[in-house]
C-alpha positions as CSV (number, residue, x, y, z in Angstrom):
1,M,112.4,155.4,27.5
2,K,114.1,156.3,30.7
3,T,113.8,160.2,31.5
4,I,115.2,161.6,34.2
5,I,114.5,165.6,35.3
6,I,117.8,167.8,36.3
7,E,116.0,171.2,37.8
8,D,117.1,173.0,41.1
9,E,113.4,174.2,41.8
10,K,112.0,171.3,43.4
11,P,108.2,172.5,42.8
12,S,109.2,173.3,39.1
13,A,110.4,169.8,39.2
14,R,107.5,168.2,40.6
15,R,105.1,170.0,38.3
16,L,106.9,168.9,35.8
17,N,107.1,165.1,37.0
18,R,103.5,165.0,37.4
19,L,103.1,166.7,33.5
20,L,104.8,163.6,32.3
21,E,103.1,161.5,34.4
22,D,100.3,162.3,32.7
23,L,101.8,161.0,29.3
24,G,102.2,158.4,30.4
25,V,106.3,158.8,30.5
26,E,107.5,157.9,33.6
27,V,110.7,159.9,35.3
28,S,113.4,157.9,37.1
29,V,114.6,160.5,38.9
30,L,114.6,163.7,40.2
31,L,118.3,165.7,40.3
32,H,118.6,169.6,41.7
33,S,122.1,170.7,41.1
34,V,125.7,170.2,38.9
35,E,126.8,168.1,41.6
36,E,124.5,166.1,41.8
37,A,123.8,165.4,38.8
38,I,128.0,164.4,38.1
39,N,127.6,162.1,41.3
40,W,124.6,160.5,39.8
41,F,125.6,160.3,35.9
42,H,128.9,158.5,37.2
43,N,127.1,155.7,38.8
44,N,123.9,154.7,37.3
45,E,123.0,153.9,33.2
46,H,122.7,157.4,31.3
47,P,119.1,157.8,30.4
48,D,117.4,158.3,26.9
49,L,115.5,161.4,27.6
50,I,116.8,164.8,29.7
51,F,114.2,167.5,30.9
52,L,117.4,170.1,31.1
53,D,117.2,173.6,33.1
54,I,120.1,175.9,32.0
55,Q,120.7,177.5,34.8
56,L,121.0,175.6,38.3
57,S,121.8,176.5,41.9
58,D,125.5,176.0,41.7
59,G,125.7,176.7,37.9
60,L,125.3,176.7,34.4
61,S,124.4,172.7,33.9
62,F,126.7,172.2,30.7
63,E,129.4,171.8,33.3
64,I,127.8,168.3,34.3
65,F,128.7,167.6,30.8
66,E,132.3,168.8,31.2
67,A,132.6,166.4,33.8
68,V,130.5,163.5,32.4
69,E,130.0,162.5,28.5
70,V,126.4,162.3,28.0
71,K,124.6,160.8,24.9
72,S,121.1,161.6,26.1
73,A,118.4,163.4,24.1
74,I,118.2,166.4,25.5
75,I,114.3,168.9,26.1
76,F,115.7,171.9,27.9
77,T,113.3,173.3,30.8
78,T,114.3,176.8,31.2
79,A,113.8,180.5,31.5
80,F,116.6,181.4,29.3
81,D,115.9,184.4,26.1
82,E,114.2,183.0,23.2
83,Y,117.0,184.3,20.6
84,A,119.4,181.9,22.2
85,L,117.6,179.1,22.6
86,Q,116.4,179.3,18.8
87,A,120.0,178.5,18.3
88,F,119.7,175.3,20.8
89,K,117.0,174.2,18.9
90,L,119.1,173.0,16.2
91,N,120.4,170.0,18.1
92,S,118.4,169.7,20.7
93,I,115.0,167.9,20.5
94,D,113.4,170.7,21.9
95,Y,112.8,173.8,24.4
96,L,110.1,174.6,27.2
97,L,109.7,178.3,28.4
98,K,108.9,178.1,31.8
99,P,106.1,178.3,33.5
100,I,105.7,174.6,31.2
101,D,102.5,174.7,28.9
102,D,101.1,171.4,28.9
103,E,100.3,170.7,25.3
104,D,104.0,172.5,24.5
105,L,105.1,169.6,26.3
106,E,103.4,166.8,25.0
107,I,104.4,167.8,21.7
108,A,108.0,167.9,22.7
109,V,107.4,164.6,24.0
110,K,105.9,163.3,20.6
111,K,108.9,165.1,19.1
112,Y,111.1,163.0,20.4
113,K,109.6,160.1,20.1
114,S,109.4,159.9,16.2
115,L,113.1,160.7,16.3
116,A,114.4,158.3,19.1
117,P,114.9,155.7,16.5
118,K,118.5,157.8,15.1
119,K,120.3,158.5,17.8
120,E,122.6,160.4,16.0
121,Q,119.9,163.4,15.9
122,L,120.1,163.8,19.6
123,T,123.2,164.1,20.5
124,L,124.3,167.9,21.6
125,D,127.6,169.7,21.0
126,F,127.7,171.4,24.6
127,E,130.8,173.6,23.6
128,D,128.8,175.3,20.7
129,I,126.3,176.2,23.1
130,K,128.4,177.6,25.7
131,K,129.9,179.2,23.1
132,L,126.0,180.3,22.1
133,L,125.7,181.7,25.8
134,V,128.4,184.0,26.1
135,N,128.5,185.0,22.7
136,P,124.6,184.8,21.6
137,I,123.3,185.0,18.1
138,E,123.2,189.0,16.8
139,R,119.8,189.8,16.7
140,E,118.4,192.9,15.0
141,F,115.6,194.2,18.2
142,K,112.5,196.6,17.0
143,K,114.1,200.5,17.7
144,R,110.9,202.3,17.0
145,F,107.2,201.2,16.9
146,T,104.2,203.4,14.9
147,T,100.9,204.1,16.3
148,K,98.2,206.0,15.0
149,V,97.1,209.5,17.2
150,G,93.7,210.9,15.2
151,Q,94.8,211.3,11.9
152,H,98.3,211.3,12.6
153,L,101.2,208.2,13.0
154,K,103.0,208.7,15.7
155,I,107.1,207.1,16.3
156,I,107.4,206.2,19.4
157,N,111.3,204.6,20.1
158,A,111.3,201.6,22.4
159,D,114.4,203.6,24.6
160,E,111.7,205.9,25.3
161,V,109.2,202.7,26.6
162,E,108.9,202.4,30.2
163,C,106.6,199.6,29.8
164,F,104.3,197.2,27.6
165,Y,101.1,196.1,29.0
166,S,97.6,194.6,28.4
167,E,94.4,196.0,28.8
168,N,91.0,195.2,27.9
169,K,92.3,193.2,25.2
170,G,94.8,196.0,24.0
171,T,98.6,196.3,24.0
172,Y,99.8,199.9,25.6
173,A,102.9,201.5,25.3
174,A,103.4,203.8,28.1
175,T,106.4,206.1,27.5
176,T,108.6,208.3,29.6
177,E,106.6,210.9,28.8
178,G,103.8,209.9,30.9
179,R,101.8,209.0,27.4
180,N,100.1,205.8,27.3
181,Y,99.3,204.7,23.0
182,L,97.3,201.5,21.9
183,L,100.2,199.5,19.9
184,E,98.5,197.0,16.8
185,T,100.1,193.7,17.8
186,T,100.1,191.7,21.2
187,L,102.8,191.6,24.6
188,D,103.1,187.5,23.1
189,N,104.4,189.1,19.9
190,L,106.5,192.1,21.1
191,E,108.7,188.7,22.6
192,E,110.3,188.4,19.3
193,D,111.0,192.7,18.7
194,L,111.9,193.7,22.2
195,D,115.9,193.5,23.2
196,P,115.7,190.8,26.1
197,K,118.7,192.7,27.5
198,I,116.9,195.9,27.8
199,F,112.8,194.5,28.6
200,F,111.6,191.7,30.8
201,R,108.2,190.1,30.9
202,V,107.5,190.3,34.6
203,S,103.7,188.8,34.3
204,R,101.5,187.8,31.3
205,K,100.2,191.6,31.5
206,F,103.7,193.7,31.5
207,Y,106.9,194.1,30.2
208,V,108.9,196.9,31.7
209,N,112.2,198.7,30.6
210,V,115.4,198.4,33.4
211,N,116.3,201.5,32.7
212,C,113.0,202.9,34.0
213,I,112.6,200.8,37.2
214,K,112.6,203.5,39.8
215,D,112.1,200.7,42.7
216,I,111.6,197.1,43.5
217,V,109.5,196.5,46.8
218,S,108.7,193.2,48.5
219,Y,105.3,192.0,48.0
220,T,103.0,189.4,49.0
221,N,103.3,185.8,48.4
222,S,107.5,185.9,47.6
223,R,106.0,188.4,44.4
224,L,108.1,191.8,44.0
225,Q,106.5,195.3,43.0
226,I,108.1,197.5,40.8
227,K,107.6,201.3,40.3
228,L,108.5,203.0,37.5
229,I,109.6,206.7,36.5
230,K,106.4,207.9,35.3
231,F,103.9,204.9,34.9
232,N,101.2,204.9,37.7
233,E,98.2,203.6,36.4
234,Q,98.5,199.6,37.4
235,E,100.4,197.7,40.2
236,I,103.0,196.0,38.4
237,I,103.4,192.8,40.1
238,V,106.5,190.4,39.2
239,S,104.7,187.0,39.2
240,R,105.7,184.2,41.6
241,E,107.3,181.9,39.0
242,R,109.3,184.7,37.7
243,V,110.9,185.8,40.2
244,R,113.9,184.4,40.3
245,D,114.7,185.1,36.7
246,F,113.8,188.3,37.3
247,K,116.3,188.9,39.5
248,L,118.8,186.7,37.6
249,W,117.9,189.2,34.8
250,L,119.0,192.4,36.7
251,E,122.4,191.0,37.3
């Protein structure tokens, strides 16, 4: 099968290429911008499968499909909010959230191969998908959490949480009162509960509340350090692979 990657971060594109090679998938070309992709599609036979990032350096990748009619199957490779991508999944083969897990990638490739004979299932209505980006599916996010404090149940409002963090296999909510509460959940499970406009997962250990960020400081190896209003028990560092998406989230 003919496969291409459209991804503006060249290290990410090269890493994805290596992972696909390990799965026996040969990538024909790596494209890094909307303009470059449009020119390529105008002058080359279209591939069977595209690994597509949504946010490219010169615009949204959907601009490619406004200029060129593409019938290829799509697997999204993106850090876009999962609530919107759940809708995309109805039409696309799959989506992979960055940083891409090699097992998830293998599952997505196998899914494509199983569907490949059914060509009508593999094309996307990009107009519908663009509408979802502008007006994403309405979802109810969790507004409060409960935790046991002695013999009592403590109610914690989501907007009073400066950050959620993991420590010693436990998950905690650090509040604007300067208190930390142990929750019966995990950071991975919180992904479905938290409003992505308010909370961002800056690393494997931390979700931060945008309304509680006091300062953002440059850190080593192109990373960022976040300082919150009350929480100061640990350094909160935006991992290098999430810095770009964090900056986009702040806009």
